[in-house]
Structure formats: C-alpha cells, structure tokens
C-alpha positions in Angstrom: -44.8 -25.8 69.3 -47.4 -23.3 68.3 -44.8 -20.5 68.7 -42.3 -22.3 66.4 -45.0 -22.8 63.7 -45.8 -19.0 63.8 -42.1 -18.3 63.3 -41.9 -20.7 60.4 -44.9 -19.1 58.8 -43.4 -15.6 59.4 -40.1 -16.7 57.8 -41.9 -18.0 54.7 -43.7 -14.6 54.1 -42.1 -12.2 51.7 -40.3 -9.4 53.4 -39.1 -7.3 50.4 -39.9 -6.5 46.8 -39.1 -8.9 44.0 -36.9 -7.9 41.0 -39.9 -7.8 38.7 -41.8 -5.4 41.0 -38.7 -3.2 41.1 -38.4 -3.2 37.3 -42.1 -2.3 36.9 -41.7 0.5 39.4 -38.7 1.9 37.5 -40.5 1.7 34.1 -43.4 3.7 35.6 -41.0 6.3 36.9 -39.3 6.4 33.5 -42.6 7.0 31.7 -43.5 9.8 34.1 -40.1 11.5 33.7 -40.3 11.2 29.9 -43.8 12.8 29.9 -42.6 15.6 32.1 -39.6 16.3 29.8 -41.8 16.4 26.8 -44.2 18.9 28.4 -41.2 21.0 29.6 -39.8 21.1 26.0 -43.2 22.2 24.7 -43.6 24.8 27.4 -40.1 26.2 26.8 -40.7 26.4 23.1 -44.0 28.2 23.7 -42.3 30.6 26.1 -39.5 31.3 23.6 -42.0 32.1 20.9 -44.0 34.4 23.1 -40.9 36.2 24.2 -39.6 36.7 20.7 -43.0 38.1 19.5 -42.9 40.6 22.4 -39.3 41.6 21.7 -39.9 42.0 18.0 -43.0 44.1 18.6 -41.1 46.3 21.1 -38.2 46.8 18.6 -40.6 47.7 15.8 -42.5 50.2 18.1 -39.4 51.8 19.5 -37.7 52.1 16.1 -40.9 53.8 14.6 -41.2 56.1 17.6 -37.6 57.3 17.4 -38.0 58.3 13.7 -41.6 59.5 13.9 -42.0 62.7 11.9 -38.6 62.6 10.2 -39.8 61.1 6.9 -37.2 58.3 6.8 -34.9 56.2 8.9 -31.6 57.6 7.6 -29.3 56.4 4.9 -30.3 53.0 3.5 -28.1 50.3 4.9 -27.2 52.2 8.1 -27.3 50.0 11.2 -29.7 51.4 13.8 -28.6 49.3 16.8 -26.3 52.0 18.3 -29.1 54.6 18.2 -31.6 52.2 19.9 -29.0 51.4 22.6 -28.2 55.0 23.3 -31.9 55.9 23.4 -32.4 52.9 25.9 -35.1 51.4 23.6 -33.8 47.8 23.5 -36.0 45.3 25.5 -34.3 44.1 28.7 -34.5 40.5 27.5 -32.0 41.3 24.7 -28.4 41.4 25.7 -26.3 44.4 24.5 -22.6 44.3 23.7 -21.3 47.8 23.3 -17.7 46.7 22.7 -18.5 46.0 19.1 -19.3 48.5 16.3 -22.2 48.6 15.7 -23.5 47.4 19.1 -24.4 43.7 19.0 -27.8 42.7 20.2 -28.3 39.1 21.2 -31.7 37.5 21.8 -32.5 34.7 24.2 -31.7 31.9 21.7 -28.1 33.3 21.2 -28.8 34.7 17.8 -28.4 38.4 16.8 -30.9 41.2 16.3 -29.9 43.7 13.7 -32.0 46.8 12.9 -31.1 48.6 9.7 -32.5 51.4 7.6 -33.9 50.9 4.2 -34.3 54.6 3.7 -38.1 55.0 3.9 -38.3 51.9 6.2 -36.3 49.5 8.3 -35.5 45.8 8.7 -35.1 43.7 11.8 -33.0 40.7 11.1 -33.1 37.8 13.6 -30.5 35.0 13.4 -30.5 31.5 15.0 -34.3 31.2 15.0 -35.4 27.5 15.3 -38.4 26.4 13.2 -40.6 25.9 16.3 -40.2 29.6 17.1 -40.1 30.8 13.4 -43.6 29.4 12.6 -45.4 31.3 15.4 -43.4 34.5 14.5 -44.5 34.3 10.9 -48.2 33.3 11.5 -48.5 36.0 14.1 -46.8 38.7 12.0 -49.1 41.8 11.7 -48.5 45.3 10.4 -45.2 44.5 8.6 -44.4 45.4 5.0 -42.9 41.9 4.5 -41.6 38.9 6.4 -39.0 36.4 5.1 -37.7 33.2 6.7 -34.5 31.5 5.5 -34.1 31.5 1.7 -37.8 31.6 1.0 -39.4 34.5 -0.9 -40.5 37.4 1.3 -44.2 37.3 2.1 -46.2 40.5 1.8 -49.8 39.2 2.4 -50.9 38.7 6.0 -51.9 36.7 7.9 -49.4 34.0 6.9 -50.9 30.5 6.7 -49.3 28.0 9.1 -48.5 25.6 6.2 -46.6 28.4 4.4 -44.8 29.4 7.5 -43.7 25.8 8.2 -42.4 25.4 4.6 -40.6 28.8 4.7 -39.1 28.2 8.2 -37.6 24.9 7.1 -35.3 26.8 4.6 -33.1 28.5 7.3 -32.7 30.1 10.7 -32.6 33.8 9.7 -35.8 35.9 9.6 -36.1 39.4 8.1 -39.0 41.6 9.1 -39.4 44.8 7.0 -41.4 47.8 8.4 -42.1 51.3 7.4 
C-alpha cells in the first residue's frame, strides 16, 4: 500500500513546464535578443563612421601628395579618380570600377566617392551618407577649407558643433569636403 501511495504522489507532481513559464522564458529571450540587436546596430554605425573618417583622411592625404609642388590640381572640374586609381592611392576599403569613365569609386555604404579639381584645390564628394555617419564626419572634420552636408550652406569654421552637424546632415545624404 505504501508503494501505491508513493506512485500516486509521484503522479501528482508536475513533470514539465507550464504554458506561463514557457511564455515568460520566451519574453526574456526576446528582450535579450532585442538588446543585442540594438547594440549591434550602434556598433555597426560606429564602425562605419570610423571607416569613413579613415577613408576620407587617406583620400585627402594621397590627393595632396600626388600634386605636391605643382601649384594646382589641374583644370577646375577635372575628375581625379582615374589618377588616384592609376597611382594606386585609393584605400582598399573603397571598391574601384575601371569599366566606367571616369573610374567609379564606391564606399562601404554603396555610395560614390568623387575627387575633383577646383584648380587651386580639390573636392571629395561622398554620396549615400546616412545621418548617423554624417554627423561624426562633420564634427570630426579638421584641416578642410569647407564641409557641406546635403543642401545646407558650406561650413568654413571648425570644429563643427554637433547640433549644427545634426541639422545640416538632416538636409540630404551627399557630403562635399573641399581641401587645398
């Protein structure tokens, strides 16, 4: 009889999880995944900003070094992409398409990079720049003659305030950096 009672007690015990426990577990997992995705998006945006700053700095340095001592960058309006490609001065993170004239340079956010002469200086135009990358590019801009985002007026005083950068970056996805 004692053995039968033990079996009845055992049968009355819960042997699995209830539906509520399962739902609570799934909610906790969903919160963890949502937090991880938010952190991933932030990290990815930060990495994109850092990479764009490095690419832009490299493009400016190599353009300046190619024309050092010449007094100008050629005829105003001339595209300098071909010359930078031939001289192997384009950062490896920028894709090069030599099947177009001039060569098409594409940055990591699938926008273009265009380097052009202004005569005594040059411009680097970046397209398809999201606001979360634009703002750090503007606030970190140093040693440029001017920086322009979207349809905003070009800025010639540095450093650029974060509030100004945020306002300017909201006007479009094209940025123009002018150097000399």
